[in-house]
C-alpha positions as CSV (number, residue, x, y, z in Angstrom):
1,X,-21.6,3.7,-40.0
2,X,-19.7,0.4,-39.3
3,X,-20.1,-1.6,-36.2
4,X,-16.8,-3.3,-35.4
5,X,-16.1,-6.2,-33.0
6,X,-12.8,-7.5,-31.8
7,X,-14.5,-9.6,-29.1
8,X,-14.4,-11.8,-27.1
9,X,-11.3,-10.6,-25.3
10,X,-9.9,-10.7,-21.8
11,X,-8.7,-7.2,-21.1
12,X,-6.2,-8.4,-18.5
13,X,-4.3,-10.4,-21.2
14,X,-3.5,-7.1,-22.9
15,X,-1.2,-6.2,-20.0
16,X,2.1,-8.1,-20.2
17,X,3.0,-7.4,-16.6
18,X,-0.1,-9.4,-15.5
19,X,1.1,-12.7,-16.6
20,X,-0.2,-14.9,-13.8
21,X,-3.9,-15.3,-13.2
22,X,-3.7,-15.1,-9.4
23,X,-1.5,-12.0,-9.6
24,X,-4.1,-10.5,-11.9
25,X,-6.8,-11.2,-9.3
26,X,-4.7,-9.7,-6.5
27,X,-4.1,-6.6,-8.6
28,X,-7.8,-6.2,-9.3
29,X,-8.8,-6.7,-5.7
30,X,-6.3,-4.1,-4.6
31,X,-8.0,-1.6,-7.0
32,X,-11.5,-2.5,-5.8
33,X,-10.4,-2.1,-2.1
34,X,-9.2,1.5,-2.8
35,X,-12.8,2.5,-3.5
36,X,-15.3,2.3,-0.6
37,X,-17.8,5.1,-1.2
38,X,-21.4,4.7,-2.5
39,X,-20.8,7.3,-5.2
40,X,-17.3,6.2,-6.4
41,X,-18.7,4.3,-9.4
42,X,-20.7,7.2,-10.6
43,X,-17.9,9.6,-9.9
44,X,-15.4,7.6,-12.0
45,X,-17.8,7.2,-14.9
46,X,-18.6,10.9,-15.0
47,X,-15.0,11.9,-14.6
48,X,-14.0,10.0,-17.8
49,X,-16.9,11.5,-19.7
50,X,-16.1,15.1,-18.7
51,X,-12.4,14.5,-19.7
52,X,-13.6,13.1,-23.0
53,X,-15.8,16.1,-23.7
54,X,-12.9,18.5,-22.9
55,X,-10.7,16.5,-25.3
56,X,-13.3,16.9,-28.1
57,X,-13.6,20.6,-27.4
58,X,-9.8,21.1,-27.4
59,X,-9.5,19.3,-30.7
60,X,-12.5,20.8,-32.5
61,X,-13.0,24.3,-30.9
62,X,-16.7,25.1,-30.6
63,X,-18.2,22.6,-33.0
64,X,-20.0,20.5,-30.4
65,X,-22.3,19.1,-29.3
66,X,-20.8,18.5,-25.9
67,X,-23.6,16.6,-24.2
68,X,-23.5,14.4,-21.1
69,X,-26.5,12.3,-20.1
70,X,-26.6,10.5,-16.8
71,X,-29.4,8.0,-16.4
72,X,-30.2,6.5,-12.9
73,X,-32.6,3.6,-13.2
74,X,-33.9,2.8,-9.8
75,X,-36.4,0.3,-11.1
76,X,-33.7,-1.9,-12.7
77,X,-30.8,-0.8,-10.3
78,X,-28.3,0.6,-12.8
79,X,-26.9,3.9,-13.9
80,X,-25.4,4.9,-17.3
81,X,-23.3,7.8,-18.4
82,X,-23.3,8.8,-22.1
83,X,-21.1,11.6,-23.5
84,X,-20.4,13.0,-27.0
85,X,-16.7,13.2,-26.2
86,X,-13.7,12.1,-28.2
87,X,-14.7,8.4,-28.3
88,X,-12.5,5.3,-28.5
89,X,-11.4,2.9,-31.3
90,X,-12.1,-0.8,-30.9
91,X,-8.6,-1.7,-29.5
92,X,-8.8,1.2,-27.1
93,X,-12.1,-0.1,-25.7
94,X,-10.5,-3.5,-25.0
95,X,-7.5,-2.0,-23.4
96,X,-9.3,0.7,-21.3
97,X,-10.7,-1.9,-18.9
98,X,-7.2,-3.2,-18.0
99,X,-5.5,-1.7,-14.9
100,X,-2.9,1.0,-15.3
101,X,-3.7,1.5,-19.0
102,X,-4.6,5.1,-19.7
103,X,-5.4,6.7,-23.0
104,X,-4.7,10.1,-21.6
105,X,-0.9,10.2,-22.1
106,X,-1.0,11.0,-25.8
107,X,1.5,13.8,-26.4
108,X,-0.8,15.8,-28.7
109,X,-3.5,16.0,-26.1
110,X,-1.2,16.6,-23.2
111,X,0.1,19.7,-24.9
112,X,-3.4,21.0,-25.4
113,X,-4.2,20.1,-21.8
114,X,-1.6,22.5,-20.3
115,X,-4.4,24.8,-19.0
116,X,-7.0,22.2,-18.4
117,X,-5.2,19.0,-17.1
118,X,-7.0,15.7,-16.9
119,X,-8.9,14.8,-13.8
120,X,-8.2,11.1,-14.2
121,X,-5.0,9.6,-15.5
122,X,-4.0,6.6,-13.4
123,X,-5.8,4.1,-15.6
124,X,-7.8,2.4,-12.9
125,X,-11.2,4.1,-13.1
126,X,-12.6,1.9,-15.9
127,X,-11.0,-1.1,-14.3
128,X,-12.8,-0.4,-11.1
129,X,-16.1,0.0,-13.0
130,X,-15.6,-3.2,-14.9
131,X,-14.5,-5.5,-12.1
132,X,-16.7,-3.8,-9.4
133,X,-19.8,-5.3,-11.0
134,X,-21.0,-8.4,-12.8
135,X,-22.5,-6.6,-15.7
136,X,-20.9,-3.6,-17.5
137,X,-21.8,-2.2,-21.0
138,X,-19.2,-0.1,-22.8
139,X,-20.0,1.3,-26.2
140,X,-17.8,3.9,-28.0
141,X,-18.0,5.6,-31.3
142,X,-15.1,7.3,-33.1
143,X,-15.3,8.3,-36.7
144,X,-17.7,5.9,-38.5
145,X,-16.9,2.9,-36.2
146,X,-19.2,2.0,-33.3
147,X,-17.8,-0.6,-30.9
148,X,-20.2,-2.3,-28.5
149,X,-18.9,-4.5,-25.7
150,X,-20.4,-6.2,-22.6
151,X,-18.5,-7.7,-19.7
152,X,-20.2,-10.0,-17.2
153,X,-19.2,-11.9,-14.0
154,X,-16.0,-9.8,-13.5
155,X,-16.9,-9.2,-9.9
156,X,-17.6,-12.9,-9.4
157,X,-14.2,-13.7,-10.8
158,X,-12.4,-11.1,-8.6
159,X,-14.3,-12.3,-5.5
160,X,-13.4,-16.0,-6.2
161,X,-17.0,-17.0,-6.8
162,X,-16.3,-17.9,-10.5
163,X,-13.0,-19.5,-11.7
164,X,-13.3,-18.4,-15.3
165,X,-11.8,-14.9,-16.1
166,X,-14.3,-12.4,-17.4
167,X,-14.2,-11.4,-21.1
168,X,-15.6,-8.6,-23.1
169,X,-18.1,-9.9,-25.6
170,X,-20.0,-8.1,-28.3
171,X,-23.2,-6.5,-27.2
172,X,-26.0,-7.3,-29.6
173,X,-28.4,-4.6,-28.3
174,X,-29.0,-1.3,-29.9
175,X,-26.7,1.5,-28.8
176,X,-27.8,5.0,-27.7
177,X,-24.6,6.2,-29.5
178,X,-26.1,5.3,-32.9
179,X,-27.6,8.7,-33.3
180,X,-24.6,10.6,-31.9
181,X,-21.6,11.9,-33.9
182,X,-19.2,10.3,-31.5
183,X,-18.8,9.5,-27.8
184,X,-18.9,6.8,-25.2
185,X,-21.6,5.0,-23.2
186,X,-21.1,3.2,-19.9
187,X,-23.8,1.3,-18.0
188,X,-23.1,-0.2,-14.6
189,X,-25.5,-2.8,-13.0
190,X,-25.7,-3.0,-9.3
191,X,-26.4,-6.1,-7.2
192,X,-25.9,-7.8,-3.8
193,X,-22.2,-7.9,-4.5
194,X,-21.6,-4.2,-5.4
195,X,-21.3,-1.0,-3.5
196,X,-23.9,0.3,-3.2
197,X,-26.2,-2.7,-3.5
198,X,-29.3,-0.6,-4.3
199,X,-29.3,2.8,-5.8
200,X,-32.8,3.4,-4.5
201,X,-31.5,3.3,-0.9
202,X,-29.3,6.3,-1.6
203,X,-32.1,8.5,-2.9
204,X,-35.2,8.4,-5.0
205,X,-35.8,12.0,-6.1
206,X,-34.6,14.2,-9.0
207,X,-33.4,16.8,-6.5
208,X,-31.3,14.3,-4.6
209,X,-29.5,13.0,-7.8
210,X,-28.9,16.5,-9.2
211,X,-27.3,17.4,-5.9
212,X,-25.1,14.2,-6.0
213,X,-23.9,15.1,-9.5
214,X,-23.0,18.6,-8.6
215,X,-21.4,17.9,-5.2
216,X,-19.7,14.6,-5.7
217,X,-18.8,14.2,-9.4
218,X,-16.8,16.1,-12.1
219,X,-20.1,17.6,-13.3
220,X,-19.8,19.9,-10.3
221,X,-16.8,21.7,-11.8
222,X,-14.7,23.6,-9.2
223,X,-13.9,26.8,-11.1
224,X,-12.5,29.2,-8.5
225,X,-10.2,31.1,-10.8
226,X,-10.7,29.4,-14.2
227,X,-13.4,28.9,-16.9
228,X,-14.7,25.6,-18.3
229,X,-12.8,24.0,-21.1
230,X,-16.0,22.7,-22.7
231,X,-19.5,24.2,-22.7
232,X,-21.2,21.1,-21.5
233,X,-24.9,20.4,-21.6
234,X,-25.7,18.0,-18.8
235,X,-29.0,16.1,-18.4
236,X,-30.2,13.8,-15.7
237,X,-32.8,11.1,-16.4
238,X,-34.3,9.4,-13.4
239,X,-36.4,6.2,-13.9
240,X,-38.4,4.7,-11.1
241,X,-41.4,2.4,-10.8
242,X,-43.7,5.4,-10.7
243,X,-42.0,7.9,-13.0
244,X,-39.5,8.8,-15.7
245,X,-38.3,12.4,-15.5
246,X,-35.5,14.4,-17.0
247,X,-33.8,17.6,-15.7
248,X,-30.9,19.9,-16.7
249,X,-28.0,19.9,-14.3
250,X,-25.8,23.0,-14.1
251,X,-22.2,21.8,-14.6
252,X,-20.8,23.7,-11.6
253,X,-19.9,22.7,-8.1
254,X,-22.7,23.4,-5.6
255,X,-21.1,26.1,-3.5
256,X,-23.1,26.9,-0.4
257,X,-23.4,30.6,-1.1
258,X,-25.3,29.9,-4.4
259,X,-28.2,28.0,-2.7
260,X,-31.5,29.8,-3.2
261,X,-34.2,30.1,-0.6
262,X,-37.5,32.1,-0.2
263,X,-37.0,34.5,1.5
264,X,-33.4,34.5,0.2
265,X,-30.4,33.9,2.3
266,X,-28.1,36.8,3.1
267,X,-24.7,35.5,2.1
268,X,-21.9,38.1,2.0
269,X,-18.9,38.0,-0.4
270,X,-16.1,39.2,1.9
271,X,-13.7,40.0,-0.9
272,X,-16.2,42.3,-2.6
273,X,-17.4,43.8,0.7
274,X,-13.8,44.7,1.8
275,X,-13.2,46.6,-1.3
276,X,-15.3,49.4,0.2
277,X,-15.2,48.5,4.0
278,X,-12.3,48.1,6.3
279,X,-11.7,44.5,7.3
280,X,-12.3,45.1,11.0
281,X,-14.9,47.9,10.8
282,X,-17.7,48.2,13.3
283,X,-20.3,45.5,12.3
284,X,-23.6,46.6,10.9
285,X,-26.8,46.6,12.9
286,X,-28.2,43.1,13.8
287,X,-31.0,43.4,11.2
288,X,-28.4,43.7,8.5
289,X,-26.1,41.0,9.6
290,X,-25.6,37.9,7.4
291,X,-26.8,34.3,7.3
292,X,-23.3,33.4,6.1
293,X,-20.0,34.9,4.9
294,X,-17.6,33.5,2.3
295,X,-14.4,34.3,0.4
296,X,-12.4,33.2,-2.6
297,X,-8.6,33.6,-2.7
298,X,-6.3,33.0,-5.6
299,X,-2.7,31.9,-5.1
300,X,-1.4,35.4,-4.6
301,X,-4.1,36.3,-2.1
302,X,-3.4,33.1,-0.2
303,X,0.3,33.9,0.0
304,X,-0.5,37.2,1.8
305,X,-2.3,35.2,4.5
306,X,0.5,32.7,5.1
307,X,3.3,33.6,7.5
308,X,6.8,34.2,6.1
309,X,7.9,30.7,7.3
310,X,4.9,29.1,5.7
311,X,5.6,30.9,2.4
312,X,9.1,29.6,2.5
313,X,8.1,26.0,3.5
314,X,5.6,25.7,0.7
315,X,7.3,27.8,-1.9
316,X,7.6,24.9,-4.4
317,X,4.0,23.7,-3.9
318,X,2.6,27.2,-4.2
319,X,4.4,27.6,-7.5
320,X,3.7,24.1,-8.9
321,X,0.1,23.5,-7.9
322,X,-1.3,27.1,-7.8
323,X,-3.7,26.6,-4.9
324,X,-6.9,28.6,-4.6
325,X,-9.2,28.7,-1.6
326,X,-13.0,28.9,-1.0
327,X,-14.3,29.3,2.5
328,X,-17.9,29.6,3.9
329,X,-19.4,29.8,7.3
330,X,-23.1,30.2,8.2
331,X,-24.2,32.0,11.3
332,X,-25.2,28.7,13.0
333,X,-24.9,25.0,12.3
334,X,-28.6,24.5,11.5
335,X,-28.1,26.3,8.2
336,X,-26.2,23.3,6.9
337,X,-29.2,21.1,7.4
338,X,-31.5,23.7,5.9
339,X,-29.3,24.0,2.8
340,X,-29.1,20.2,2.4
341,X,-32.9,20.0,2.6
342,X,-33.3,22.8,0.1
343,X,-31.1,21.2,-2.6
344,X,-31.7,17.5,-2.1
345,X,-35.1,17.4,-0.2
346,X,-33.3,15.2,2.4
347,X,-32.0,17.0,5.5
348,X,-30.0,14.1,7.1
349,X,-27.8,13.6,4.0
350,X,-24.7,15.8,4.3
351,X,-23.9,16.7,0.7
352,X,-22.7,20.0,2.0
353,X,-21.1,20.2,5.5
354,X,-18.3,21.8,7.4
355,X,-14.7,20.5,7.1
356,X,-11.8,20.6,4.7
357,X,-12.6,19.6,1.1
358,X,-9.8,19.3,-1.4
359,X,-10.2,19.6,-5.2
360,X,-7.7,18.7,-7.9
361,X,-8.0,19.7,-11.6
362,X,-11.5,21.1,-11.1
363,X,-12.9,18.1,-9.3
364,X,-13.3,17.5,-5.5
365,X,-11.7,14.5,-3.8
366,X,-14.0,11.9,-2.3
367,X,-13.2,12.6,1.4
368,X,-13.9,15.6,3.7
369,X,-11.2,16.0,6.3
370,X,-11.4,17.5,9.8
371,X,-10.3,21.2,10.0
372,X,-7.2,21.6,12.2
373,X,-7.6,25.2,13.5
374,X,-4.9,26.7,15.6
375,X,-7.4,29.1,17.2
376,X,-11.2,29.4,17.2
377,X,-11.7,25.7,17.3
378,X,-15.4,25.8,18.1
379,X,-16.0,28.3,15.4
380,X,-14.1,26.1,12.9
381,X,-16.5,23.3,13.4
382,X,-19.1,25.2,11.3
383,X,-16.7,26.2,8.5
384,X,-16.3,24.7,5.0
385,X,-12.9,25.3,3.3
386,X,-12.3,24.0,-0.2
387,X,-8.7,24.2,-1.4
388,X,-8.1,23.6,-5.1
389,X,-4.8,22.5,-6.7
390,X,-3.7,22.2,-10.3
391,X,-1.9,18.9,-11.2
392,X,-1.5,17.5,-7.7
393,X,-1.5,13.7,-7.5
394,X,-4.4,12.0,-5.8
395,X,-4.1,8.4,-4.7
396,X,-5.7,5.6,-6.5
397,X,-9.2,6.0,-5.1
398,X,-9.1,9.8,-5.1
399,X,-9.2,10.0,-1.3
400,X,-6.1,12.0,-0.4
401,X,-2.9,13.6,-1.8
402,X,0.8,13.5,-1.3
403,X,1.8,14.6,2.2
404,X,3.3,18.0,1.5
405,X,0.3,19.2,-0.6
406,X,-2.1,17.9,2.1
407,X,-0.1,19.9,4.8
408,X,-0.3,23.0,2.6
409,X,-4.1,22.6,2.3
410,X,-4.3,22.3,6.1
411,X,-2.3,25.5,6.6
412,X,-4.4,27.3,4.0
413,X,-7.6,26.1,5.6
414,X,-6.4,27.3,9.0
415,X,-5.6,30.8,7.6
416,X,-9.1,31.0,6.1
417,X,-10.7,30.0,9.4
418,X,-8.8,32.7,11.2
419,X,-9.8,35.3,8.6
420,X,-13.5,34.3,8.8
421,X,-13.4,34.4,12.6
422,X,-12.0,37.9,12.6
423,X,-15.1,38.9,10.5
424,X,-17.7,37.0,12.5
425,X,-19.2,40.3,13.7
426,X,-20.8,40.4,10.2
427,X,-22.9,37.3,11.0
428,X,-26.3,37.2,12.6
429,X,-26.3,36.4,16.3
430,X,-26.7,32.7,16.9
431,X,-30.3,32.0,18.0
432,X,-31.6,35.2,16.6
433,X,-35.4,35.1,16.5
434,X,-36.5,33.5,13.2
435,X,-38.6,35.3,10.6
436,X,-42.1,33.9,10.0
437,X,-40.9,32.1,6.9
438,X,-38.2,30.3,8.9
439,X,-40.3,29.1,11.8
440,X,-41.0,25.7,10.2
441,X,-37.2,25.1,10.1
442,X,-36.0,26.7,13.4
443,X,-38.4,25.4,16.1
444,X,-38.9,27.8,18.9
445,X,-37.9,27.1,22.5
446,X,-41.6,26.8,23.5
447,X,-42.2,24.1,20.9
448,X,-39.3,22.2,22.2
449,X,-40.5,22.4,25.8
450,X,-43.9,21.2,24.9
451,X,-42.6,18.2,22.9
452,X,-40.3,17.1,25.6
453,X,-43.0,17.3,28.3
454,X,-45.5,15.5,26.1
455,X,-42.9,12.7,25.4
456,X,-42.2,12.3,29.2
457,X,-46.0,11.8,29.8
458,X,-46.4,9.3,27.0
459,X,-43.1,7.4,27.4
460,X,-42.0,7.5,31.1
461,X,-38.9,5.9,32.3
462,X,-38.6,5.1,36.0
463,X,-35.5,3.1,37.0
464,X,-33.8,4.6,40.0
465,X,-31.0,5.6,40.6
466,X,-31.1,6.6,36.9
467,X,-32.3,10.3,36.6
468,X,-33.8,10.1,33.1
469,X,-37.6,10.4,33.5
470,X,-38.5,9.5,29.9
471,X,-37.3,7.1,27.2
472,X,-34.7,8.5,24.8
473,X,-36.0,10.9,22.3
474,X,-32.8,11.7,20.5
475,X,-29.3,10.2,20.1
476,X,-28.0,12.6,22.8
477,X,-30.5,11.1,25.2
478,X,-29.0,7.7,24.4
479,X,-25.5,9.1,25.1
480,X,-26.7,10.5,28.5
481,X,-28.5,7.4,29.6
482,X,-25.5,5.2,28.6
483,X,-23.2,7.3,30.7
484,X,-25.5,7.1,33.7
485,X,-25.7,3.3,33.3
486,X,-21.9,3.2,33.1
487,X,-21.6,5.2,36.3
488,X,-23.7,2.7,38.3
489,X,-21.7,-0.4,37.3
490,X,-23.9,-1.8,34.6
491,X,-20.9,-2.1,32.3
492,X,-18.2,-3.2,34.8
493,X,-14.8,-1.8,34.1
494,X,-15.7,0.5,31.3
495,X,-13.3,3.4,30.6
496,X,-14.6,6.2,28.3
497,X,-11.8,8.1,26.7
498,X,-13.8,10.6,24.6
499,X,-17.1,11.3,22.8
500,X,-17.6,13.5,19.7
501,X,-20.4,14.9,17.6
502,X,-18.2,16.0,14.7
503,X,-15.9,13.0,14.1
504,X,-16.9,10.1,11.9
505,X,-17.3,7.8,14.9
506,X,-18.8,8.8,18.3
507,X,-16.8,7.3,21.2
508,X,-13.6,5.5,22.2
509,X,-13.8,3.0,25.2
510,X,-12.1,0.0,26.8
511,X,-12.7,-2.3,29.7
512,X,-10.5,-3.0,32.7
513,X,-11.8,-4.4,36.0
514,X,-11.1,-7.1,38.5
515,X,-12.2,-10.5,37.5
516,X,-14.3,-10.9,40.7
517,X,-16.4,-7.8,39.9
518,X,-20.0,-8.7,40.8
519,X,-21.5,-7.7,37.5
520,X,-18.8,-9.1,35.2
521,X,-19.7,-12.8,35.1
522,X,-22.8,-14.3,33.6
523,X,-24.9,-16.2,36.2
524,X,-28.2,-17.1,34.4
525,X,-31.1,-15.4,32.6
526,X,-32.6,-14.3,36.0
527,X,-29.4,-12.9,37.6
528,X,-26.8,-10.8,35.8
529,X,-27.9,-12.0,32.3
530,X,-25.5,-9.6,30.5
531,X,-22.3,-10.8,32.0
532,X,-19.5,-12.6,30.1
533,X,-18.8,-16.3,30.0
534,X,-15.7,-17.9,31.7
535,X,-14.4,-18.5,28.2
536,X,-14.4,-14.8,27.4
537,X,-13.1,-13.7,30.9
538,X,-10.3,-16.2,30.9
539,X,-8.2,-17.3,33.9
540,X,-7.0,-13.8,34.7
541,X,-7.1,-11.5,37.8
542,X,-8.1,-8.5,35.6
543,X,-10.3,-8.5,32.6
544,X,-9.0,-6.0,30.0
545,X,-9.7,-5.2,26.4
546,X,-8.2,-3.1,23.6
547,X,-9.6,0.3,22.9
548,X,-12.9,0.0,21.1
549,X,-14.8,2.2,18.7
550,X,-18.4,2.8,19.9
551,X,-21.3,4.3,17.9
552,X,-24.4,5.8,19.5
553,X,-27.8,5.8,17.7
554,X,-31.3,6.4,19.0
555,X,-32.4,3.2,17.1
556,X,-30.3,0.6,15.4
557,X,-32.1,1.3,12.0
558,X,-30.3,4.7,11.9
559,X,-26.9,3.0,12.2
560,X,-27.7,0.6,9.3
561,X,-28.8,3.6,7.2
562,X,-25.5,5.3,7.9
563,X,-23.5,2.3,6.8
564,X,-25.6,1.8,3.7
565,X,-26.3,5.5,2.9
566,X,-23.4,7.9,2.3
567,X,-20.9,5.3,3.3
568,X,-19.3,7.5,6.0
569,X,-19.6,4.6,8.6
570,X,-17.6,1.5,7.9
571,X,-19.1,-1.7,9.4
572,X,-15.7,-3.2,10.2
573,X,-14.6,-0.1,12.0
574,X,-17.3,-0.3,14.7
575,X,-16.8,-2.6,17.7
576,X,-19.8,-1.6,19.8
577,X,-23.1,0.1,19.0
578,X,-25.3,1.6,21.7
579,X,-29.0,2.3,20.9
580,X,-32.3,2.5,22.8
581,X,-34.2,0.0,20.6
582,X,-35.0,-0.7,16.9
583,X,-37.9,0.1,14.6
584,X,-37.6,-2.8,12.1
585,X,-36.8,-6.3,13.1
586,X,-35.0,-7.2,9.9
587,X,-32.4,-5.3,7.8
588,X,-31.6,-6.5,4.3
589,X,-28.1,-7.8,4.2
590,X,-27.8,-7.8,8.0
591,X,-28.8,-10.1,10.8
592,X,-29.6,-9.1,14.3
593,X,-29.3,-11.9,17.0
594,X,-30.1,-11.6,20.6
595,X,-27.5,-13.2,22.8
596,X,-28.6,-16.1,24.9
597,X,-27.1,-19.1,26.6
598,X,-26.6,-20.8,23.2
599,X,-24.4,-17.9,22.0
600,X,-23.0,-16.6,25.3
601,X,-19.4,-17.0,24.1
602,X,-20.0,-14.4,21.4
603,X,-20.6,-11.7,24.0
604,X,-17.1,-10.1,24.1
605,X,-17.9,-7.3,26.6
606,X,-20.2,-7.0,29.6
607,X,-23.6,-5.4,28.9
608,X,-23.8,-6.5,25.3
609,X,-27.4,-7.7,24.4
610,X,-27.3,-8.4,20.7
611,X,-25.0,-9.1,17.7
612,X,-25.3,-7.3,14.4
613,X,-23.9,-9.3,11.5
614,X,-23.4,-8.4,7.8
615,X,-23.6,-10.7,4.9
616,X,-20.1,-11.7,3.7
617,X,-18.4,-10.2,6.8
618,X,-16.6,-12.2,9.5
619,X,-16.7,-9.2,11.8
620,X,-19.8,-8.6,14.0
621,X,-20.9,-5.5,16.0
622,X,-21.6,-5.9,19.7
623,X,-24.9,-4.2,20.3
624,X,-26.0,-2.7,23.7
625,X,-29.8,-2.3,23.5
626,X,-30.5,0.1,26.4
627,X,-34.2,-0.8,26.5
628,X,-33.3,-4.4,27.2
629,X,-30.9,-3.3,30.0
630,X,-33.4,-0.9,31.6
631,X,-36.2,-3.6,31.5
632,X,-33.8,-6.0,33.3
633,X,-33.0,-3.4,35.9
634,X,-36.7,-2.8,36.5
635,X,-37.2,-6.5,36.9
636,X,-34.4,-6.8,39.4
637,X,-32.3,-9.1,37.2
638,X,-29.4,-6.6,37.1
639,X,-27.7,-5.2,40.2
640,X,-27.2,-1.5,40.2
641,X,-24.1,-0.5,42.3
642,X,-23.7,2.7,44.2
643,X,-19.9,2.7,43.6
644,X,-17.9,1.4,40.7
645,X,-15.4,-1.3,41.4
């Protein structure tokens, strides 16, 4: 076996259109900004490996082996993906890291790929991996030639922290590909400058990472009406300070109806059921009703559900992209939390949840969209619909699709929701008394009453005219207490447009009140300490603001976890955070500062008690700590009004 080096080389110099160094930097930054999820790097690396394995299988038939090994090293904060796929030649390794260079447009392979199109083809995935970190290993073996490259400080160059462009240099360390017949090995190092910063913050168990691979990457193949192109063997290796474990991973998407519990769930396949039962038959006795119902429709079955106008409107998309549909609904929302806890051992992480999920070429897109149901809107909030397309065109970060295909997915999802709603008589009644095995999961009404009464005794709250008699126990208590404080003038001029439990963000507000409102202006630390300064108020008759995105949390720690966990909360999108208090006093990468006279001009809105800053961000979140507000009301430092001005 020969080890060949063409390094050092700057991959950007291989693209003639990127002639200017500053233009190169802007191009790279544009690619990096299109990826904003904690699992995007893992998803891109796995996607390339699965495509490479399928290439090898299409070229060689059943020779194999078709192995994929994902290593997550929590101790050293990196992951690697190794495959025994088609491999790359030395020049291909150098070119693969450049933007808009794809090795997947070869005519011989595209012809073989007619029935199993590539998941990735835009030529930006490896660029994102290379320039999204300051340390990337890329090894590849094709024939007898093993190429070993390492690229460092690419993120520092892209961020402007390092003037010298990054180069691929020869990696002198041993390669895990040495014992393999062919393939590619990618290792991505994480740091304070990457997303995520720390893999261990996402999850630390084997079950968690198996679930991530099956629900968020191409390992979780979406095979609704097709079979796999390669018989992959997938292995997860998880390294932590305490352990080093390996586990097999089934290379199929983690559909909710496949989740196993003891005693088992009762999940009903509607398509099979209706082969012998009328679609609107009298539902069975309650004891035989289901924990959930689901369906799978191919393109022809979907057409039957669309109206004539919809069939005509989407005739070309139905023919070109061959959509298929999977839909699932449990009898009540708590089942989603139970399933997530069963598969990942963490209940609060929403690997599986209600909404519209789109998949292209057997891999889901990154985002989950809201379902837009024409009827049964409340019912739809509990439904997952997955719509799969062949050869549709995702955007650069695999977040969404072209508009006409996205509209078709919304119409298909709505038809699935309406169909499931018509069969909801097959579901268990919501709130049905749990079995003995379920009592640990579905707490009884008596337990809830006891816990609430006990909390009220241990943590009383007495601040008339507020009606809450105990400190907040849940996020919903924070919402209720905030609304009561708003109603008695604590936040002068606040206008609340809407609150939501199912949208990404919780509430939309603004402020509009007369400048002379008694609670608007700061006086001193003993009188109206949460008012705004003359600088912020300005020389106006009416103080007004734009509409602001507000987030509720029981404690501030939970908001930081949301922003650093699954990535569904964006720091820059949140204007105001309302919480009761906090557990920790420090958050790594964040700084919490109580507003005093020295920083009064940083309070943009009345009632704000703290500022939450994030390293490297100019934006800060205005924090309303309700405990601080209530303590001031009790001490007589805040005037509670009987009428809003």
